[in-house]
MARVEX-423041 format. One record per residue: residue number from 1; residue in three letters; x, y, z of N, C-alpha, C, O in turn. Coordinates in steps of 0.2 Angstrom, whole numbers. Each point is the difference from the previous one (the first is absolute). Layout:
MARVEX-423041
{NUM; "Ala"; {X; Y; Z}; {X; Y; Z}; {X; Y; Z}; {X; Y; Z}} ...
end
This chain:
MARVEX-423041
{1; "Met"; {544; 363; 687}; {1; 7; -2}; {0; 4; 7}; {-5; -1; 4}} {2; "Ala"; {10; 6; -2}; {0; 3; 6}; {-6; 5; 1}; {-3; 2; -5}} {3; "Arg"; {2; -1; 11}; {-6; 5; 1}; {2; 7; -2}; {6; 2; 0}} {4; "Lys"; {-10; 3; -2}; {1; 5; -1}; {1; 4; 6}; {-2; -2; 6}} {5; "Thr"; {6; 8; -6}; {1; 4; 6}; {-6; 2; 3}; {-5; 3; -3}} {6; "Gly"; {5; -3; 9}; {-7; 2; 3}; {-6; -4; 0}; {-5; 1; 2}} {7; "Ser"; {7; -7; -5}; {-6; -5; 0}; {1; -5; 5}; {-4; -5; 0}} {8; "His"; {8; 5; 6}; {2; -4; 5}; {-7; 0; 4}; {-3; 5; 1}} {9; "Ser"; {1; -11; 2}; {-6; -1; 4}; {0; 6; 6}; {-5; 3; 1}} {10; "Glu"; {10; -2; 2}; {-1; 4; 5}; {-1; 8; -2}; {-2; 4; 4}} {11; "Ile"; {3; -4; -10}; {-3; 8; -3}; {-6; -1; -3}; {-4; 5; 1}} {12; "Thr"; {3; -10; -5}; {-6; 0; -5}; {-6; -3; 4}; {-5; 3; -1}} {13; "Gly"; {6; -7; 6}; {-6; -1; 4}; {-3; 5; 3}; {-6; 1; 0}} {14; "Pro"; {10; 3; 4}; {-3; 6; 4}; {-3; 5; -5}; {-6; 3; 1}} {15; "Arg"; {9; -2; -7}; {-2; 4; -5}; {-7; -2; -2}; {-5; 4; -1}} {16; "Ile"; {4; -11; 0}; {-6; -2; -3}; {-6; 1; 6}; {-6; 1; -2}} {17; "Arg"; {8; -2; 8}; {-5; 1; 5}; {-2; 7; 1}; {-6; 1; 1}} {18; "Ala"; {11; 3; -2}; {-1; 7; 0}; {-5; 3; -5}; {-4; 4; 1}} {19; "Ala"; {6; -7; -8}; {-5; 2; -6}; {-7; -3; 2}; {-5; 4; -2}} {20; "Ala"; {4; -10; 4}; {-6; -3; 1}; {-4; 4; 5}; {-6; 2; 0}} {21; "Gln"; {9; 0; 6}; {-3; 4; 5}; {-2; 7; -3}; {-6; 2; 2}} {22; "His"; {10; 1; -6}; {-2; 7; -3}; {-6; -1; -4}; {-5; 3; 1}} {23; "Leu"; {5; -8; -6}; {-5; -1; -4}; {-7; -2; 3}; {-5; 2; -2}} {24; "Phe"; {6; -7; 7}; {-6; -3; 3}; {-4; 6; 3}; {-6; 0; 0}} {25; "Ala"; {10; 4; 4}; {-3; 6; 4}; {-3; 5; -5}; {-4; 3; 1}} {26; "Arg"; {7; -2; -7}; {-2; 5; -5}; {-6; -2; -4}; {-5; 4; -1}} {27; "His"; {5; -11; -1}; {-5; -1; -4}; {-5; -7; 2}; {-5; -1; -3}} {28; "Gly"; {7; -1; 9}; {-4; -6; 2}; {4; -6; -2}; {3; 0; -6}} {29; "Tyr"; {-3; -6; 10}; {3; -6; -2}; {-3; -3; -6}; {3; -2; -5}} {30; "Ala"; {-10; 1; 4}; {-3; -3; -6}; {2; 4; -6}; {-1; -3; -5}} {31; "Ala"; {2; 10; 4}; {1; 3; -5}; {8; -1; -3}; {1; 1; -6}} {32; "Val"; {3; -3; 10}; {8; 0; -1}; {2; -7; -3}; {-2; -5; 4}} {33; "Ser"; {5; 4; -9}; {3; -6; -3}; {7; -1; 2}; {4; 5; 0}} {34; "Met"; {-1; -10; 0}; {6; -3; 1}; {5; 4; -5}; {6; 0; 1}} {35; "Arg"; {-9; 2; -7}; {3; 2; -6}; {1; 8; 2}; {6; 3; -2}} {36; "Gln"; {-10; 0; 5}; {1; 7; 3}; {5; 0; 4}; {4; 5; 0}} {37; "Ile"; {-5; -10; 5}; {6; 1; 6}; {7; -1; -3}; {5; 3; 2}} {38; "Ala"; {-5; -8; -7}; {7; 0; -3}; {2; 6; -4}; {6; 2; 0}} {39; "Ala"; {-11; 1; -3}; {3; 7; -4}; {2; 5; 5}; {5; 3; -1}} {40; "Glu"; {-8; -3; 7}; {1; 5; 5}; {7; -2; 2}; {4; 5; 2}} {41; "Val"; {-2; -11; -1}; {7; -1; 3}; {5; 0; -6}; {6; 1; 1}} {42; "Gly"; {-8; -2; -7}; {4; -1; -6}; {3; -6; -1}; {6; 0; -2}} {43; "Val"; {-10; -6; 3}; {2; -6; -2}; {-5; -3; -4}; {-6; 3; -1}} {44; "Gln"; {8; -9; -3}; {-6; -4; -3}; {-5; -3; 5}; {1; -1; 6}} {45; "Ala"; {-7; 0; -9}; {-5; -2; 4}; {1; -7; 4}; {-1; -1; 6}} {46; "Gly"; {5; -3; -11}; {2; -7; 2}; {4; 0; 6}; {0; -5; 4}} {47; "Ala"; {4; 11; -4}; {6; -1; 6}; {-4; 1; 6}; {4; -1; 5}} {48; "Leu"; {-10; 4; -4}; {-3; 1; 6}; {-1; -7; 4}; {1; -1; 6}} {49; "Tyr"; {-2; -4; -10}; {-1; -7; 3}; {6; -3; 3}; {0; -5; 3}} {50; "Leu"; {6; 8; -4}; {6; -2; 4}; {-1; 2; 7}; {3; -3; 5}} {51; "Tyr"; {-7; 8; -4}; {0; 3; 7}; {-7; -1; 3}; {0; 1; 7}} {52; "Thr"; {-5; -3; -10}; {-6; -1; 3}; {-4; -4; -4}; {0; 0; -6}} {53; "Pro"; {-3; -6; 9}; {-5; -4; -4}; {-5; 4; -4}; {-1; -2; -6}} {54; "Asp"; {-2; 6; 8}; {-5; 3; -3}; {-3; 7; 3}; {3; 1; 6}} {55; "Lys"; {-7; 2; -8}; {-3; 6; 2}; {-2; 0; 7}; {1; 5; 4}} {56; "Gln"; {-5; -10; -2}; {-4; -2; 5}; {5; 0; 7}; {-1; 3; 5}} {57; "Ser"; {7; -7; -7}; {6; 0; 4}; {3; 6; 2}; {2; 1; 6}} {58; "Leu"; {-2; 3; -11}; {4; 6; 1}; {-5; 5; 4}; {3; 3; 5}} {59; "Leu"; {-9; -3; -6}; {-5; 4; 4}; {0; -3; 8}; {0; 4; 4}} {60; "Ala"; {1; -10; -3}; {0; -2; 7}; {6; 1; 3}; {1; 2; 6}} {61; "Asp"; {5; -2; -10}; {6; 1; 2}; {1; 7; 3}; {2; 2; 5}} {62; "Leu"; {-5; 3; -9}; {0; 7; 2}; {-4; 1; 7}; {2; 3; 4}} {63; "Met"; {-8; -6; -5}; {-3; 1; 7}; {3; -4; 6}; {-1; 3; 6}} {64; "Arg"; {4; -8; -7}; {3; -3; 5}; {7; 4; 3}; {1; 0; 6}} {65; "Asp"; {2; 2; -11}; {6; 4; 2}; {-2; 6; 4}; {2; 2; 6}} {66; "His"; {-7; 2; -8}; {-3; 5; 3}; {-2; -2; 7}; {3; 4; 5}} {67; "Leu"; {-7; -9; -3}; {-3; -1; 6}; {6; -3; 5}; {-1; 1; 6}} {68; "Glu"; {6; -5; -9}; {5; -3; 4}; {4; 6; 3}; {2; 0; 6}} {69; "Ser"; {0; 5; -10}; {4; 6; 1}; {-4; 3; 6}; {3; 2; 5}} {70; "Leu"; {-10; 0; -7}; {-4; 4; 6}; {1; -3; 6}; {2; 3; 5}} {71; "Leu"; {-3; -11; -5}; {-1; -3; 6}; {7; 0; 4}; {0; 2; 6}} {72; "Ala"; {6; -3; -10}; {7; 1; 3}; {1; 7; 3}; {2; 1; 6}} {73; "Ala"; {-4; 5; -9}; {0; 6; 2}; {-4; 1; 6}; {2; 4; 5}} {74; "Thr"; {-8; -7; -5}; {-5; 1; 7}; {4; -3; 5}; {-1; 3; 5}} {75; "Ala"; {4; -9; -6}; {2; -4; 6}; {6; 4; 2}; {2; 0; 6}} {76; "Ala"; {2; 4; -9}; {6; 4; 2}; {-2; 7; 4}; {4; 3; 2}} {77; "Leu"; {-10; -2; -2}; {-2; 6; 4}; {2; 0; 7}; {-1; -6; 3}} {78; "Pro"; {3; 11; 1}; {2; 0; 7}; {-6; -1; 4}; {-5; 2; -2}} {79; "Pro"; {5; -6; 7}; {-6; -1; 5}; {-1; 7; 3}; {4; 4; 1}} {80; "Gln"; {-11; -4; 0}; {-3; 6; 3}; {-4; -2; 7}; {-2; -5; 1}} {81; "Pro"; {2; 10; 3}; {-2; -1; 7}; {-8; -2; 1}; {-2; -3; 5}} {82; "Ser"; {-2; 6; -10}; {-7; -1; 1}; {-3; -2; -6}; {3; 2; -5}} {83; "Pro"; {-9; -5; 4}; {-4; -1; -6}; {-1; 7; -4}; {0; 0; -6}} {84; "Ala"; {-2; 5; 10}; {-1; 7; -3}; {7; 2; -5}; {0; 3; -5}} {85; "Asp"; {6; -4; 9}; {6; 1; -3}; {1; -4; -6}; {2; 2; -5}} {86; "Arg"; {-4; -8; 6}; {1; -5; -6}; {-4; 1; -5}; {2; -2; -6}} {87; "Leu"; {-8; 5; 7}; {-5; 1; -6}; {3; 6; -3}; {0; 0; -6}} {88; "Ala"; {2; 6; 9}; {3; 6; -3}; {5; -2; -4}; {1; 2; -6}} {89; "Gln"; {4; -7; 9}; {6; -2; -4}; {-3; -3; -7}; {2; 2; -5}} {90; "Phe"; {-6; -7; 6}; {-2; -4; -6}; {-3; 4; -5}; {1; -1; -6}} {91; "Ala"; {-5; 7; 8}; {-4; 4; -5}; {7; 4; -4}; {0; 0; -6}} {92; "Arg"; {4; 3; 10}; {5; 4; -3}; {5; -5; -5}; {2; 2; -5}} {93; "Phe"; {-1; -8; 8}; {4; -5; -4}; {-3; -2; -7}; {3; 0; -5}} {94; "His"; {-10; -2; 6}; {-4; -2; -6}; {0; 6; -6}; {1; -2; -6}} {95; "Ile"; {-2; 8; 8}; {0; 5; -4}; {7; 1; -3}; {0; 0; -6}} {96; "Gly"; {5; 1; 9}; {7; 1; -2}; {2; -5; -4}; {4; 2; -5}} {97; "Tyr"; {-5; -8; 6}; {2; -6; -4}; {-4; -1; -6}; {3; -2; -5}} {98; "His"; {-9; 4; 4}; {-4; -1; -5}; {0; 6; -5}; {-1; -1; -6}} {99; "Ile"; {2; 7; 9}; {1; 6; -5}; {7; -1; -4}; {0; 3; -5}} {100; "Glu"; {4; -7; 7}; {6; -1; -4}; {-1; -5; -5}; {4; -1; -5}} {101; "Arg"; {-9; -3; 5}; {-1; -6; -5}; {-7; 0; -2}; {-4; -4; 2}} {102; "Pro"; {1; 9; -6}; {-6; 1; -2}; {-3; -6; -5}; {-6; -2; 0}} {103; "Asp"; {11; 0; -4}; {-2; -5; -6}; {-1; -7; 4}; {-5; -3; -2}} {104; "Ala"; {10; 2; 6}; {0; -6; 3}; {-7; -1; 5}; {-2; -5; 1}} {105; "Val"; {1; 11; 2}; {-7; 0; 4}; {-6; -2; -4}; {-4; -4; 1}} {106; "Phe"; {4; 9; -7}; {-6; -1; -4}; {-1; -7; -3}; {-6; -2; 0}} {107; "Ile"; {11; -2; -2}; {0; -6; -2}; {-2; -5; 6}; {-3; -5; -1}} {108; "Ala"; {6; 6; 6}; {-1; -5; 6}; {-7; 1; 2}; {-3; -5; 3}} {109; "Tyr"; {-1; 10; -4}; {-6; 2; 2}; {-6; -2; -5}; {-5; -3; 1}} {110; "Met"; {7; 5; -7}; {-5; 0; -6}; {1; -6; -5}; {-5; -1; -3}} {111; "Glu"; {10; -2; 4}; {0; -6; -5}; {0; -7; 3}; {2; -5; -3}} {112; "Leu"; {-5; 5; 9}; {-1; -7; 4}; {-5; -4; -4}; {0; -6; 1}} {113; "Arg"; {-4; 10; -5}; {-5; -4; -4}; {3; -4; -5}; {-2; -6; -1}} {114; "Asn"; {7; 8; -2}; {3; -3; -5}; {5; -6; 1}; {4; -3; -4}} {115; "Leu"; {-4; 1; 11}; {5; -5; 2}; {-5; -7; 0}; {-6; 0; 1}} {116; "Glu"; {9; -5; -3}; {-2; -7; -1}; {-2; -2; 8}; {3; 3; 5}} {117; "Pro"; {-7; -8; -3}; {-1; -1; 6}; {5; -2; 5}; {0; 3; 6}} {118; "Ala"; {5; -7; -8}; {6; -1; 4}; {4; 6; 2}; {2; 1; 6}} {119; "Gln"; {0; 3; -11}; {4; 6; 1}; {-5; 5; 4}; {3; 3; 4}} {120; "Phe"; {-9; -3; -5}; {-4; 5; 3}; {0; -2; 8}; {0; 4; 4}} {121; "Ala"; {0; -10; -2}; {0; -3; 6}; {7; 2; 4}; {0; 2; 6}} {122; "Glu"; {5; -2; -10}; {8; 1; 3}; {-1; 8; 1}; {1; 2; 6}} {123; "Ile"; {-3; 2; -11}; {0; 7; 1}; {-4; 2; 5}; {1; 5; 4}} {124; "Glu"; {-7; -8; -3}; {-4; 2; 4}; {1; -1; 8}; {-2; 3; 4}} {125; "Ala"; {6; -9; -4}; {3; -2; 7}; {6; 5; 2}; {0; 1; 6}} {126; "Leu"; {3; 1; -10}; {5; 6; 1}; {-3; 7; 2}; {3; 3; 4}} {127; "Arg"; {-8; -1; -7}; {-5; 5; 1}; {-3; -1; 7}; {0; 5; 4}} {128; "Arg"; {-3; -10; -3}; {-2; -1; 7}; {5; 0; 7}; {-1; 3; 5}} {129; "Arg"; {8; -5; -8}; {4; 0; 5}; {2; 8; 2}; {1; 2; 6}} {130; "Tyr"; {-1; 2; -11}; {1; 8; 1}; {-7; 2; 4}; {1; 3; 5}} {131; "Glu"; {-6; -4; -8}; {-6; 2; 4}; {-1; -2; 8}; {-3; 4; 4}} {132; "Asp"; {6; -10; -3}; {1; -2; 6}; {3; 4; 5}; {-2; 0; 6}} {133; "Val"; {8; 3; -8}; {4; 4; 4}; {-4; 6; 3}; {-1; 1; 6}} {134; "Leu"; {-3; 2; -11}; {-5; 6; 2}; {-5; -3; 5}; {-2; 3; 5}} {135; "Glu"; {-1; -9; -7}; {-5; -3; 4}; {2; -1; 7}; {-3; 3; 5}} {136; "Asp"; {8; -6; -4}; {3; -1; 6}; {2; 6; 4}; {-1; 0; 6}} {137; "Ile"; {2; 6; -9}; {1; 7; 3}; {-7; 2; 3}; {0; 1; 6}} {138; "Leu"; {-5; -1; -11}; {-6; 1; 2}; {-3; -4; 7}; {-1; 3; 5}} {139; "Arg"; {1; -10; -7}; {-2; -3; 6}; {4; 1; 7}; {-3; -1; 6}} {140; "Ala"; {9; 2; -6}; {4; 2; 6}; {-3; 7; 3}; {0; 0; 6}} {141; "Gly"; {-1; 4; -10}; {-2; 7; 2}; {-7; -1; 3}; {-2; 3; 5}} {142; "His"; {-2; -7; -8}; {-7; -1; 3}; {0; -4; 6}; {-3; 2; 5}} {143; "Arg"; {7; -7; -4}; {2; -3; 7}; {2; 6; 5}; {-3; 0; 5}} {144; "Ala"; {7; 3; -8}; {4; 5; 6}; {-5; 6; 1}; {2; 4; 4}} {145; "Gly"; {-8; -5; -7}; {-5; 6; 2}; {3; 7; -5}; {-3; 6; 2}} {146; "Gln"; {7; -6; -6}; {2; 5; -4}; {-4; 2; -6}; {0; 6; -2}} {147; "Phe"; {-2; -12; -1}; {-4; 1; -6}; {-7; -2; 1}; {-1; -4; 5}} {148; "Ser"; {-4; 7; -9}; {-6; -2; 0}; {-3; -2; -7}; {-1; 5; -4}} {149; "Ile"; {1; -12; 3}; {-1; -2; -7}; {-5; -6; 1}; {0; -4; 5}} {150; "Pro"; {-6; 4; -9}; {-5; -5; 0}; {2; -6; -3}; {-2; -5; 2}} {151; "Asp"; {7; 5; -7}; {2; -6; -4}; {7; 1; -2}; {2; 5; -3}} {152; "Ser"; {2; -8; 5}; {8; 1; -1}; {1; -1; -8}; {4; 3; -3}} {153; "Lys"; {-7; -9; 0}; {1; -1; -7}; {-2; 6; -5}; {3; 1; -5}} {154; "Leu"; {-9; 1; 7}; {-3; 5; -3}; {5; 7; 0}; {2; 3; -5}} {155; "Ala"; {-1; -2; 11}; {4; 6; 2}; {7; -1; -5}; {3; 5; -3}} {156; "Thr"; {0; -11; 3}; {6; -1; -3}; {0; 2; -8}; {4; 3; -3}} {157; "Met"; {-10; -6; 1}; {-1; 1; -8}; {-1; 8; -2}; {2; 2; -5}} {158; "Ala"; {-5; 1; 10}; {-2; 7; -1}; {6; 4; 0}; {2; 4; -4}} {159; "Leu"; {2; -5; 10}; {7; 3; 0}; {5; 0; -5}; {3; 5; -2}} {160; "Ile"; {-3; -11; -1}; {5; -2; -5}; {-2; 4; -6}; {4; 3; -4}} {161; "Ala"; {-11; -4; 3}; {-2; 3; -7}; {1; 8; 1}; {1; 3; -5}} {162; "Met"; {-3; 0; 11}; {2; 7; 1}; {7; 2; -1}; {1; 5; -4}} {163; "Leu"; {4; -9; 7}; {7; 2; -1}; {3; -2; -7}; {4; 4; -2}} {164; "Thr"; {-7; -9; -1}; {3; -1; -6}; {-3; 4; -6}; {3; 0; -5}} {165; "Gly"; {-8; 4; 6}; {-3; 5; -4}; {4; 6; -2}; {-1; 3; -5}} {166; "Val"; {6; -2; 10}; {4; 5; -1}; {5; -1; -6}; {2; 6; -2}} {167; "Thr"; {-1; -12; -1}; {4; 0; -5}; {-4; 1; -7}; {3; 0; -5}} {168; "Asn"; {-9; 2; 6}; {-4; 2; -7}; {1; 6; -1}; {-1; 2; -5}} {169; "Trp"; {3; 3; 11}; {0; 7; -2}; {6; 4; 2}; {1; 5; -2}} {170; "Tyr"; {3; -8; 7}; {5; 4; 2}; {6; 0; -5}; {2; -5; -3}} {171; "Arg"; {0; 12; 2}; {6; 1; -4}; {6; 4; 4}; {-2; 4; 4}} {172; "Glu"; {7; -6; -6}; {6; 4; 4}; {0; 7; -3}; {-1; 1; -6}} {173; "Gly"; {2; 4; 11}; {0; 7; -2}; {-6; 2; 0}; {-1; 6; -3}} {174; "Gly"; {-5; -9; 6}; {-6; 4; 0}; {-1; 3; 7}; {5; 1; 3}} {175; "Arg"; {-12; 1; -2}; {-1; 4; 5}; {3; -3; 7}; {3; 4; 4}} {176; "Leu"; {-3; -10; -2}; {2; -3; 7}; {6; -4; -2}; {0; -3; -5}} {177; "Arg"; {5; 4; 10}; {5; -4; 0}; {-2; -7; 1}; {-5; -2; 2}} {178; "Arg"; {10; -3; -3}; {-2; -7; 1}; {-1; -1; 8}; {-4; -4; 2}} {179; "His"; {9; 7; 1}; {0; -1; 8}; {-7; 3; 3}; {-3; -3; 4}} {180; "Asp"; {1; 9; -7}; {-6; 2; 2}; {-6; -5; -1}; {-5; 0; 4}} {181; "Val"; {4; -3; -10}; {-4; -4; -3}; {0; -7; 5}; {-6; -2; 1}} {182; "Glu"; {12; 0; 1}; {0; -6; 4}; {-3; 2; 7}; {-4; -4; 3}} {183; "Ala"; {6; 10; 0}; {-3; 2; 7}; {-7; 1; 0}; {-3; -3; 4}} {184; "Ile"; {0; 6; -9}; {-7; 0; -1}; {-4; -5; 0}; {-5; -1; 4}} {185; "Tyr"; {7; -4; -8}; {-3; -7; -1}; {0; -4; 7}; {-5; -2; 2}} {186; "Ala"; {11; 2; 1}; {1; -3; 6}; {-4; 2; 5}; {-3; -4; 4}} {187; "Asp"; {1; 11; -4}; {-4; 3; 5}; {-8; -2; -2}; {-4; -2; 4}} {188; "Met"; {3; 2; -10}; {-7; -3; -3}; {-1; -7; 2}; {-6; -2; 2}} {189; "Ala"; {11; -2; -2}; {0; -7; 1}; {-2; -1; 8}; {-5; -4; 2}} {190; "Leu"; {9; 8; 2}; {-1; -1; 7}; {-7; 3; 3}; {-3; -3; 5}} {191; "Lys"; {0; 9; -9}; {-6; 1; 1}; {-5; -4; -2}; {-5; -1; 4}} {192; "Ser"; {6; -2; -10}; {-5; -5; -2}; {-1; -6; 5}; {-6; -3; 0}} {193; "Val"; {10; 2; 4}; {-1; -6; 5}; {-1; 3; 7}; {0; -4; 5}} {194; "Gly"; {-1; 10; -4}; {-2; 4; 6}; {6; 1; 5}; {-1; 1; 6}} {195; "Ala"; {8; -1; -9}; {6; 1; 3}; {2; 7; -1}; {-2; 3; -5}} {196; "Leu"; {6; 1; 10}; {2; 6; 0}; {6; 0; -6}; {3; -5; -1}} {197; "Ala"; {-2; 11; -1}; {6; 1; -5}; {7; -1; 5}; {0; 1; 5}} {198; "Gln"; {5; -4; -9}; {6; -1; 4}; {5; 6; -1}; {-1; 3; -6}} {199; "Pro"; {5; 0; 9}; {4; 5; -2}; {5; -1; -5}; {4; 4; -2}} 
end
């Protein structure tokens, strides 16, 4: 039997991932069934298994896609002349990138507990690679005498938590423009490590 129009894997696969991401972010992974995801997409529940082995794999795929795209975008940032400039750039980038993807961010941070051990290890390794980018900046700034930090790992975790928190409250059209939020947070990031704000 021929496929129905619109059921091609290049269309249906992304629609399944988008529906799963939306539902996981709104209701939590544990509360969402494959049947609900299928209903959101408009296919039979059994059709989902043509695109993913199970719900666990779907969750891991969403996290992996988000983190791999984040790492690629981070790697593409232009070089900066100093650790302070790099930290300001990282802060602005982190906020701008994550504001655009609140559902993906929520899932990547809040649903780790629902991953099975092997998948948890894989996703956690990707997260550590991103955290390492920031920690490398902090260590370079400390070595150069630009930053004052007692523990680079702790500072990394604190900064990422602060920057990621923007996705919980920021809304387009609010009191502050996105550019203003990025600039303010970059300034706070610099001050938190004892550096002066960059122009």
